[in-house]
C-alpha positions as CSV (number, residue, x, y, z in Angstrom):
1,M,0.0,0.0,0.0
2,D,1.1,3.6,-0.6
3,A,2.6,5.6,2.2
4,A,0.3,8.1,3.9
5,P,0.8,10.9,6.4
6,T,0.9,10.0,10.0
7,T,-0.1,13.3,11.6
8,A,-3.6,14.6,12.1
9,T,-3.2,17.6,9.8
10,A,-3.2,16.9,6.1
11,R,-1.1,19.7,4.6
12,T,-2.1,19.3,1.0
13,P,-5.1,18.0,-0.9
14,A,-3.0,15.0,-1.8
15,D,-2.3,14.3,1.9
16,A,-6.0,14.7,2.7
17,G,-6.8,12.2,-0.1
18,R,-4.3,9.6,1.2
19,R,-5.6,10.1,4.7
20,L,-9.2,9.6,3.6
21,R,-8.2,6.5,1.6
22,A,-6.4,5.0,4.7
23,T,-9.5,5.7,6.8
24,L,-11.8,4.0,4.4
25,I,-9.4,1.0,4.2
26,G,-9.4,0.8,8.0
27,F,-13.2,1.0,8.1
28,T,-13.5,-2.2,6.0
29,A,-12.3,-3.9,9.2
30,V,-15.5,-2.7,10.9
31,L,-17.5,-4.2,8.0
32,M,-15.7,-7.5,8.4
33,W,-16.1,-7.5,12.2
34,S,-19.9,-7.2,11.7
35,L,-19.8,-10.7,10.3
36,L,-18.2,-12.1,13.4
37,A,-21.5,-13.0,15.2
38,L,-23.0,-14.8,12.2
39,F,-19.9,-16.9,11.4
40,T,-19.3,-17.7,15.1
41,A,-22.9,-18.9,15.5
42,A,-22.5,-21.0,12.4
43,S,-19.2,-22.5,13.5
44,G,-21.0,-24.8,16.0
45,A,-19.7,-25.8,19.5
46,V,-16.0,-25.2,18.9
47,P,-14.5,-23.8,22.2
48,P,-13.4,-20.1,22.1
49,F,-9.6,-20.6,22.4
50,Q,-9.6,-23.5,19.9
51,L,-11.7,-21.3,17.5
52,A,-9.2,-18.4,18.0
53,A,-6.2,-20.7,17.3
54,M,-7.8,-22.1,14.1
55,C,-8.9,-18.7,12.8
56,F,-5.7,-16.8,13.6
57,L,-3.7,-19.6,11.8
58,I,-5.9,-19.0,8.8
59,G,-5.5,-15.3,9.1
60,G,-1.7,-15.6,9.4
61,S,-1.8,-17.7,6.2
62,I,-3.0,-14.7,4.3
63,G,0.3,-13.0,5.1
64,L,2.3,-16.1,4.4
65,V,0.9,-16.1,0.8
66,R,2.2,-12.5,0.4
67,W,5.5,-13.5,1.9
68,I,5.8,-16.2,-0.8
69,A,4.7,-13.9,-3.6
70,V,6.8,-10.9,-2.4
71,P,10.0,-12.2,-0.7
72,A,10.9,-8.6,0.4
73,A,7.8,-8.7,2.7
74,R,9.6,-11.2,5.0
75,A,11.8,-8.4,6.1
76,S,8.9,-7.1,8.2
77,L,9.8,-9.8,10.8
78,R,12.9,-7.8,11.7
79,Q,11.3,-5.5,14.2
80,P,12.2,-4.2,17.7
81,A,10.8,-6.2,20.7
82,A,8.4,-3.3,21.4
83,V,6.7,-3.9,18.1
84,W,6.2,-7.6,18.8
85,A,5.0,-7.0,22.3
86,L,2.5,-4.4,21.1
87,G,1.2,-6.6,18.3
88,I,1.0,-9.9,20.1
89,G,-0.3,-8.2,23.3
90,G,-3.0,-6.4,21.3
91,L,-4.3,-9.4,19.3
92,F,-3.9,-12.2,21.9
93,G,-4.4,-10.0,24.9
94,Y,-7.8,-8.7,23.6
95,H,-9.1,-12.2,23.0
96,F,-7.7,-13.7,26.2
97,F,-9.4,-11.0,28.4
98,Y,-12.6,-11.1,26.3
99,F,-13.0,-14.9,26.7
100,T,-12.1,-14.5,30.4
101,A,-14.8,-11.9,30.8
102,L,-17.4,-14.1,29.2
103,R,-16.4,-17.0,31.5
104,N,-16.8,-14.9,34.6
105,A,-19.7,-12.5,34.0
106,P,-23.0,-12.4,32.1
107,A,-22.5,-11.9,28.4
108,V,-24.6,-8.6,28.1
109,E,-22.7,-6.7,30.8
110,A,-19.3,-8.1,29.8
111,G,-19.9,-7.4,26.2
112,L,-21.0,-3.8,26.9
113,I,-17.9,-3.1,29.0
114,A,-15.6,-4.6,26.4
115,Y,-17.2,-2.4,23.8
116,L,-15.9,0.7,25.4
117,W,-12.8,0.4,23.2
118,P,-14.1,2.6,20.3
119,L,-14.7,5.5,22.7
120,L,-11.4,4.9,24.4
121,I,-9.6,5.1,21.0
122,V,-11.2,8.5,20.5
123,L,-10.1,9.6,24.0
124,F,-6.6,8.1,23.9
125,S,-5.9,9.6,20.4
126,A,-5.3,13.0,22.2
127,L,-2.0,11.5,23.4
128,L,-0.7,11.2,19.9
129,P,1.6,13.8,18.3
130,G,-0.3,16.1,16.0
131,E,-3.8,14.9,17.0
132,R,-6.4,17.2,18.5
133,L,-9.3,15.8,20.5
134,R,-12.3,18.1,20.1
135,P,-15.7,18.0,21.7
136,H,-17.5,16.6,18.6
137,H,-15.1,13.6,18.6
138,V,-16.1,12.8,22.2
139,A,-19.8,13.5,21.5
140,G,-19.7,11.2,18.5
141,G,-18.1,8.4,20.5
142,L,-20.7,8.7,23.2
143,L,-23.6,8.6,20.8
144,G,-22.1,5.5,19.3
145,L,-21.7,3.9,22.7
146,A,-25.4,4.7,23.5
147,G,-26.4,3.0,20.2
148,A,-24.3,0.0,20.9
149,A,-25.7,-0.2,24.5
150,L,-29.2,-0.4,23.1
151,I,-28.3,-3.3,20.8
152,V,-26.3,-5.2,23.4
153,T,-28.9,-4.8,26.2
154,K,-31.9,-4.9,23.9
155,G,-33.3,-1.9,25.8
156,R,-33.7,-3.9,29.0
157,G,-30.9,-2.2,30.9
158,F,-28.1,-3.9,32.7
159,E,-27.0,-4.5,36.3
160,L,-23.5,-4.8,37.7
161,E,-23.2,-7.3,40.5
162,A,-20.2,-7.7,42.9
163,R,-20.0,-11.4,42.4
164,Y,-19.0,-10.9,38.7
165,A,-16.3,-8.4,39.5
166,L,-13.5,-10.6,38.0
167,G,-15.4,-10.8,34.7
168,Y,-16.1,-7.0,34.6
169,A,-12.5,-6.3,35.3
170,A,-11.4,-8.6,32.5
171,A,-13.9,-6.9,30.1
172,L,-12.5,-3.5,31.0
173,V,-8.9,-4.7,30.5
174,C,-10.0,-6.1,27.2
175,A,-11.3,-2.7,26.1
176,L,-8.1,-1.0,27.3
177,T,-6.0,-3.6,25.5
178,W,-7.5,-3.1,22.1
179,S,-7.8,0.7,22.4
180,A,-4.2,1.0,23.6
181,Y,-3.0,-1.3,20.8
182,S,-4.8,0.7,18.1
183,V,-3.6,4.0,19.3
184,A,0.0,2.9,20.1
185,S,0.2,1.4,16.6
186,R,0.2,5.0,15.3
187,R,3.6,5.5,16.9
188,F,4.9,2.7,14.8
189,A,3.5,3.9,11.5
190,A,6.8,3.2,9.7
191,V,6.4,-0.5,10.5
192,P,4.9,-2.3,7.5
193,T,1.5,-4.0,7.8
194,D,3.1,-7.3,6.7
195,V,4.2,-7.7,10.3
196,V,0.6,-8.5,11.2
197,T,1.2,-11.9,9.8
198,G,3.6,-12.6,12.6
199,F,1.2,-11.2,15.2
200,C,-1.6,-13.6,13.9
201,L,0.6,-16.7,13.9
202,A,1.9,-15.9,17.4
203,T,-1.6,-15.4,18.6
204,A,-2.7,-18.7,17.1
205,A,0.1,-20.5,19.0
206,L,-0.7,-18.8,22.3
207,S,-4.5,-19.5,21.8
208,A,-3.6,-23.2,21.1
209,V,-1.7,-23.3,24.4
210,C,-4.7,-21.8,26.3
211,H,-7.0,-24.3,24.6
212,L,-5.0,-27.3,25.6
213,A,-4.8,-26.0,29.2
214,L,-8.4,-24.9,29.6
215,E,-10.7,-26.5,27.1
216,T,-11.8,-29.9,25.6
217,T,-11.3,-30.1,21.9
218,V,-14.4,-30.0,19.8
219,W,-14.1,-30.1,16.0
220,P,-16.6,-28.6,13.5
221,A,-19.4,-31.2,13.0
222,D,-19.9,-30.7,9.2
223,V,-18.9,-28.9,6.1
224,R,-21.0,-25.9,6.9
225,E,-19.3,-25.4,10.2
226,W,-15.9,-25.8,8.7
227,L,-16.8,-23.2,6.1
228,A,-17.8,-20.8,8.9
229,V,-14.5,-21.3,10.6
230,A,-12.7,-20.7,7.3
231,A,-14.7,-17.5,6.7
232,L,-13.9,-16.3,10.2
233,G,-10.2,-16.8,9.6
234,L,-10.2,-15.1,6.2
235,L,-12.3,-12.0,7.1
236,P,-13.1,-10.9,10.7
237,V,-10.2,-12.8,12.3
238,G,-7.9,-12.4,9.4
239,A,-7.9,-9.7,6.8
240,A,-9.6,-7.3,9.2
241,F,-6.5,-7.0,11.3
242,Y,-4.4,-6.1,8.3
243,V,-6.6,-3.3,7.1
244,W,-7.2,-2.1,10.7
245,D,-3.4,-1.8,11.2
246,Y,-3.1,0.3,8.0
247,G,-6.1,2.5,8.9
248,V,-5.0,3.4,12.5
249,K,-1.5,4.1,11.3
250,H,-2.3,6.3,8.4
251,G,-6.0,7.3,8.6
252,D,-8.1,9.4,10.9
253,I,-8.0,7.4,14.1
254,Q,-10.8,9.4,15.8
255,V,-13.2,8.8,12.9
256,L,-12.2,5.1,12.9
257,G,-12.8,4.9,16.7
258,A,-16.3,6.4,16.6
259,S,-17.4,4.6,13.4
260,S,-16.4,1.2,15.0
261,Y,-19.7,1.3,16.8
262,A,-21.3,0.4,13.4
263,A,-20.0,-3.1,13.9
264,P,-22.7,-4.3,16.4
265,L,-25.4,-2.5,14.4
266,L,-24.4,-4.1,11.1
267,S,-23.9,-7.4,12.9
268,T,-27.5,-7.2,14.2
269,G,-28.8,-6.4,10.7
270,I,-27.0,-9.4,9.2
271,L,-28.4,-11.7,11.9
272,I,-31.9,-10.3,11.1
273,A,-31.3,-11.0,7.4
274,A,-30.1,-14.5,8.1
275,G,-33.1,-15.2,10.4
276,F,-31.2,-15.4,13.7
277,A,-32.9,-12.2,15.1
278,E,-36.0,-10.1,14.8
279,P,-36.2,-6.4,13.7
280,S,-37.3,-3.9,16.3
281,W,-37.6,-0.1,16.9
282,L,-34.5,-0.3,19.2
283,I,-32.4,-1.2,16.1
284,L,-33.8,1.9,14.3
285,V,-32.9,4.2,17.3
286,A,-29.5,2.5,17.6
287,C,-28.9,3.1,13.9
288,L,-29.7,6.8,14.2
289,L,-27.4,7.1,17.3
290,I,-24.5,5.3,15.7
291,T,-24.8,6.9,12.3
292,G,-25.2,10.3,13.8
293,G,-22.2,9.8,16.1
294,A,-20.0,8.6,13.3
295,A,-21.0,11.6,11.2
296,L,-20.4,14.0,14.1
297,A,-16.9,12.5,14.7
298,A,-16.1,12.7,11.0
299,K,-17.3,16.3,10.7
300,D,-13.8,17.7,10.0
301,M,-13.2,15.1,7.3
302,I,-16.6,15.6,5.7
303,R,-16.3,19.4,5.7
304,R,-12.6,19.6,5.1
305,P,-11.8,22.9,3.3
306,R,-10.4,22.7,-0.1
307,G,-6.6,23.2,-0.6
């Protein structure tokens, strides 16, 4: 992919164009993550860590194909320890804490806490050189969070109970892990996206270790379930991490953070289309909140003055 500016201010129309392109590329990750629930439901009873190991192995294979086709891409492996710690910690850490949260707290509350990461990305972006956090960025993220909360809780509210404190804490660490990984990746903008191949393969290996220690192996029962696993590995647990890496390094990270709340909305729409869920007025309200929040956060990009 072409290089793109890594600061918040696009100095020329060409810079603005590259920044917009990188943001759109990053947003395709959100589109792919919206397929996560459907493909996971279709994958059968495969345990979480086993499923993660299988899918990240497939996701890493995407990069291996590129390494074979473009031998120079293998040079991406020669990175400082900090890069590897960030990448593996981000991908494996997020999934480890997310699965831990689901094991130790109700899914609704754990999922909602874990889904603070888009808003945290918007807030943490203020720590980056050249980025300016403005009220409309925060407002857009909060609107998106409100829309996601409606979808996750189905409008019934939620209750935090002390006995699930471990699960809630794991969910919060999960949100902090992914938001910190996404924002900190911007500081390594010069590192090529090819290195994500190594992150995926290492995450597959660590997930396999966790599976062997914590779970009983259950293989997909039929061709449909194997295809669902393959689709997970190719898209939401594969290609999505490559385009997200490029987007957060070179695009508008605040817009990407706020627009990430579109994932649960799109996911719900896909489940409705596939017959796994029913439409409701809550989804319409959530759509308005999430869309409005994303548009508000992207106000500077939409109304960018001409060069």
